[in-house]
C-alpha positions as CSV (number, residue, x, y, z in Angstrom):
1,X,-14.2,-18.3,12.2
2,X,-12.8,-17.2,15.5
3,X,-11.1,-14.2,14.0
4,X,-14.3,-13.1,12.3
5,X,-16.3,-13.4,15.5
6,X,-13.8,-11.4,17.4
7,X,-13.8,-8.7,14.7
8,X,-17.6,-8.6,14.7
9,X,-17.7,-8.4,18.5
10,X,-15.2,-5.5,18.4
11,X,-17.3,-3.4,16.0
12,X,-20.5,-4.2,18.0
13,X,-18.7,-2.9,21.1
14,X,-17.8,0.3,19.3
15,X,-21.4,0.9,18.2
16,X,-22.5,0.1,21.8
17,X,-20.1,2.7,23.2
18,X,-21.3,5.2,20.6
19,X,-24.9,4.6,21.6
20,X,-24.0,4.9,25.3
21,X,-22.4,8.3,24.8
22,X,-25.4,9.5,22.9
23,X,-27.7,8.2,25.7
24,X,-25.5,10.0,28.3
25,X,-26.3,13.3,26.5
26,X,-22.8,14.6,27.0
27,X,-23.0,16.4,23.6
28,X,-25.9,17.8,21.8
29,X,-27.6,15.4,19.3
30,X,-26.8,17.9,16.6
31,X,-23.1,17.3,17.2
32,X,-23.2,13.6,18.0
33,X,-26.2,11.9,16.3
34,X,-27.2,8.3,17.3
35,X,-26.3,5.2,15.3
36,X,-30.1,4.9,14.5
37,X,-30.2,8.4,12.9
38,X,-27.0,7.7,10.8
39,X,-28.5,4.4,9.6
40,X,-31.8,6.2,8.7
41,X,-29.9,8.7,6.6
42,X,-27.9,6.0,4.8
43,X,-31.1,4.0,4.2
44,X,-33.0,7.0,2.8
45,X,-30.1,8.2,0.6
46,X,-29.7,4.7,-0.8
47,X,-33.4,4.4,-1.6
48,X,-33.5,7.7,-3.5
49,X,-30.2,6.8,-5.4
50,X,-28.1,9.7,-4.0
51,X,-25.6,7.5,-2.2
52,X,-25.0,5.2,-5.1
53,X,-24.8,8.0,-7.6
54,X,-22.2,9.9,-5.5
55,X,-20.2,6.7,-4.8
56,X,-20.1,6.0,-8.6
57,X,-18.9,9.5,-9.4
58,X,-16.2,9.4,-6.8
59,X,-15.0,5.9,-7.7
60,X,-14.9,6.9,-11.4
61,X,-12.7,10.0,-10.6
62,X,-10.5,8.0,-8.3
63,X,-9.8,5.1,-10.6
64,X,-9.1,7.3,-13.6
65,X,-6.7,9.6,-11.6
66,X,-5.1,6.6,-9.9
67,X,-4.3,4.7,-13.0
68,X,-2.9,7.8,-14.7
69,X,-0.7,8.4,-11.7
70,X,0.5,4.7,-11.9
71,X,1.3,5.1,-15.6
72,X,3.4,8.2,-14.8
73,X,4.9,7.0,-11.6
74,X,6.2,3.6,-12.5
75,X,8.4,4.8,-15.5
76,X,9.7,7.7,-13.4
77,X,10.6,5.4,-10.6
78,X,12.5,3.1,-12.9
79,X,14.3,6.1,-14.4
80,X,15.4,7.4,-11.0
81,X,16.7,3.9,-10.1
82,X,18.7,3.6,-13.4
83,X,20.2,7.1,-13.9
84,X,22.1,9.1,-11.3
85,X,21.1,12.3,-13.0
86,X,17.4,11.4,-12.6
87,X,18.0,10.3,-9.0
88,X,19.5,13.7,-8.2
89,X,16.7,15.6,-9.9
90,X,13.4,13.8,-10.2
91,X,14.1,11.6,-7.1
92,X,14.7,14.7,-4.9
93,X,11.6,16.3,-6.4
94,X,9.5,13.3,-5.7
95,X,10.8,13.0,-2.2
96,X,9.9,16.7,-1.5
97,X,6.5,16.7,-3.1
98,X,5.4,13.5,-1.4
99,X,5.5,15.3,1.9
100,X,3.3,18.1,0.6
101,X,-0.3,17.7,1.8
102,X,-2.8,16.9,-0.9
103,X,-5.0,19.9,-0.1
104,X,-2.1,22.2,-1.2
105,X,-2.7,21.2,-4.8
106,X,-6.3,22.3,-4.7
107,X,-5.8,26.1,-5.1
108,X,-3.4,25.5,-7.9
109,X,-5.8,23.1,-9.6
110,X,-8.5,25.7,-9.4
111,X,-6.3,28.4,-11.0
112,X,-5.1,26.2,-13.8
113,X,-8.2,24.2,-14.6
114,X,-11.1,26.0,-13.0
115,X,-14.2,24.3,-11.7
116,X,-13.8,21.3,-14.0
117,X,-13.1,17.6,-13.9
118,X,-9.5,18.4,-14.9
119,X,-9.0,20.0,-11.5
120,X,-10.2,16.8,-9.7
121,X,-7.9,14.6,-11.8
122,X,-4.9,16.8,-11.3
123,X,-5.2,16.7,-7.5
124,X,-5.6,12.9,-7.6
125,X,-2.7,12.4,-9.9
126,X,-0.4,14.6,-7.9
127,X,-1.4,12.6,-4.8
128,X,-0.6,9.3,-6.4
129,X,2.5,9.9,-8.6
130,X,5.2,10.7,-6.0
131,X,4.6,7.8,-3.7
132,X,4.6,5.4,-6.6
133,X,7.9,6.9,-7.8
134,X,9.6,6.5,-4.4
135,X,8.3,3.0,-3.9
136,X,9.4,1.9,-7.4
137,X,12.9,3.4,-6.9
138,X,13.2,1.7,-3.5
139,X,12.1,-1.6,-4.9
140,X,14.5,-1.6,-7.8
141,X,17.5,-0.6,-5.5
142,X,16.8,-3.4,-3.0
143,X,17.2,-6.1,-5.6
144,X,20.4,-8.1,-5.4
145,X,22.8,-7.1,-8.3
146,X,23.4,-10.8,-9.0
147,X,19.9,-11.2,-10.6
148,X,20.7,-8.6,-13.3
149,X,24.2,-10.0,-13.8
150,X,22.9,-13.5,-14.3
151,X,20.3,-12.3,-16.8
152,X,22.9,-10.3,-18.6
153,X,25.2,-13.4,-18.8
154,X,22.4,-15.5,-20.3
155,X,22.0,-12.9,-23.0
156,X,19.0,-11.0,-21.7
157,X,18.7,-7.5,-23.3
158,X,17.9,-4.3,-21.3
159,X,14.1,-4.3,-22.0
160,X,13.8,-8.0,-21.3
161,X,15.8,-7.7,-18.1
162,X,13.6,-4.9,-16.8
163,X,10.3,-6.7,-17.6
164,X,11.2,-10.3,-16.7
165,X,13.8,-9.9,-13.9
166,X,13.9,-6.5,-12.2
167,X,10.1,-5.7,-12.1
168,X,9.1,-9.2,-10.7
169,X,11.8,-9.0,-8.1
170,X,10.7,-5.6,-6.9
171,X,7.0,-6.5,-6.9
172,X,6.6,-6.5,-3.1
173,X,7.8,-2.9,-3.0
174,X,5.7,-1.9,-6.0
175,X,2.5,-3.3,-4.3
176,X,3.3,-1.4,-1.2
177,X,3.8,1.8,-3.1
178,X,0.6,1.2,-5.1
179,X,-1.3,0.7,-1.8
180,X,0.2,3.8,-0.4
181,X,-0.7,5.7,-3.6
182,X,-4.3,4.5,-3.3
183,X,-4.5,6.0,0.1
184,X,-3.0,9.3,-1.0
185,X,-5.4,9.3,-4.0
186,X,-8.4,8.9,-1.7
187,X,-7.3,11.8,0.5
188,X,-6.6,14.0,-2.5
189,X,-10.0,13.4,-4.1
190,X,-11.8,14.1,-0.9
191,X,-10.0,17.4,-0.5
192,X,-10.7,18.3,-4.2
193,X,-14.4,17.4,-3.9
194,X,-14.9,19.4,-0.8
195,X,-13.4,22.5,-2.3
196,X,-14.2,22.2,-6.0
197,X,-17.9,22.3,-6.9
198,X,-18.7,21.3,-10.4
199,X,-22.0,20.4,-12.1
200,X,-20.8,17.3,-13.9
201,X,-21.4,15.2,-10.8
202,X,-21.6,15.3,-7.1
203,X,-19.3,12.9,-5.2
204,X,-19.0,11.7,-1.7
205,X,-16.8,14.7,-0.8
206,X,-19.6,17.1,-1.9
207,X,-22.1,15.3,0.3
208,X,-19.7,15.5,3.1
209,X,-19.3,19.2,2.5
210,X,-23.0,19.9,2.3
211,X,-23.6,18.0,5.5
212,X,-21.2,20.3,7.3
213,X,-22.8,23.4,5.7
214,X,-26.3,22.2,6.9
215,X,-25.1,21.0,10.3
216,X,-26.4,17.5,9.4
217,X,-23.9,15.4,11.4
218,X,-25.8,12.2,10.6
219,X,-25.0,12.9,6.9
220,X,-21.3,13.7,7.7
221,X,-20.8,10.5,9.8
222,X,-22.7,8.4,7.4
223,X,-20.6,9.5,4.4
224,X,-17.4,9.0,6.5
225,X,-18.6,5.4,7.1
226,X,-19.2,4.8,3.4
227,X,-15.7,6.1,2.6
228,X,-14.2,3.7,5.1
229,X,-16.1,0.7,3.8
230,X,-15.1,1.5,0.2
231,X,-11.5,1.8,1.3
232,X,-11.6,-1.6,3.0
233,X,-13.3,-3.3,0.1
234,X,-10.7,-1.8,-2.4
235,X,-7.9,-3.1,-0.2
236,X,-9.5,-6.6,0.0
237,X,-10.2,-6.7,-3.7
238,X,-7.2,-4.9,-5.3
239,X,-4.3,-5.5,-3.0
240,X,-4.9,-8.4,-0.7
241,X,-4.8,-11.1,-3.5
242,X,-1.5,-9.7,-4.7
243,X,-0.1,-9.7,-1.1
244,X,-1.2,-13.3,-0.6
245,X,0.4,-14.3,-3.9
246,X,3.7,-12.7,-2.9
247,X,3.5,-14.3,0.5
248,X,3.1,-17.7,-1.0
249,X,5.8,-17.1,-3.6
250,X,8.3,-15.9,-0.9
251,X,7.4,-19.0,1.3
252,X,7.9,-21.4,-1.7
253,X,11.3,-19.7,-2.5
254,X,12.4,-19.9,1.1
255,X,11.4,-23.6,1.3
256,X,13.2,-24.4,-1.9
257,X,16.4,-22.7,-0.6
258,X,16.3,-24.6,2.7
259,X,15.7,-27.9,0.8
260,X,18.6,-27.2,-1.5
261,X,20.9,-26.4,1.4
262,X,19.8,-29.6,3.3
263,X,20.6,-31.8,0.2
264,X,24.0,-30.4,-0.2
265,X,25.0,-30.2,3.5
266,X,28.0,-32.3,4.4
267,X,27.3,-34.7,7.3
268,X,29.1,-33.7,10.5
269,X,32.1,-35.8,11.4
270,X,32.3,-37.5,14.8
271,X,34.6,-35.6,17.2
272,X,37.7,-37.6,18.1
273,X,38.8,-38.1,21.6
274,X,42.2,-37.1,22.9
275,X,43.0,-40.7,23.6
276,X,42.5,-41.6,19.9
277,X,45.0,-39.0,18.7
278,X,48.3,-40.5,17.5
279,X,51.4,-39.1,16.1
280,X,54.2,-40.6,13.9
281,X,57.8,-40.5,14.6
282,X,60.5,-40.3,11.9
283,X,60.2,-44.1,11.3
284,X,56.5,-43.9,10.7
285,X,55.7,-45.8,13.8
286,X,52.4,-44.7,15.4
287,X,52.8,-43.9,19.0
288,X,50.3,-42.8,21.7
289,X,49.9,-39.0,22.1
290,X,51.8,-37.9,25.2
291,X,48.8,-36.0,26.5
292,X,46.6,-39.1,26.5
293,X,46.1,-41.0,29.8
């Protein structure tokens, strides 16, 4: 409760600072609209259905491209972690392309696919795949080799070992990579929707672009706030449950290991004093140690 109250107070303070800057008239209202005008735009766009329609179109494109990127990135990451040839080729390619900004894929997508949904999906997939490949490769390589050896000793086959041993052990890194891939997919889609105009559906990026063209800063800031809220909700719904589950699992595993070590720990022996030390002569007679007082 205390954490929630502090978070609410923090955001209320941000809105208050925003309103104070608008009231000070440092910038023109065209450049910095008031919180009231932004709220009025969000309310009006929600009433006429524009906001919900654009959010639905954007989320549909995002989810389709993101899951296709996962379906491609996970096997490639497992391949680069298993084969040296794949590591030296696909792994290096993934490392290089991950550093490429998402907006760089937009001209290529326009030339290949034109003003179509395919161009949108291509940009989102390219923004997702490479981070997932690197995260999967890193997660598999950080697993202790003893897990795979133990599974192999107990008769586990290659497919069974990958599904039931390696993937569960590398799950923390996979979740981190999926979370990073989601962030890259968001950025890629916004870049694609700003530059690619198609008639099959207007997303949040299109509303952001049209707000800039019309100098409607209340629309620009309002859409930015909607994007932030959707990102936070996606993190809480998609990734936070997995992170809590992994945290509980690691805590239980650590507790079991400590308990096992405590049960098998040998009790410490009482240190002996110098006066208690004795030595035997050749006849087996115990005599006091010479160093004893």
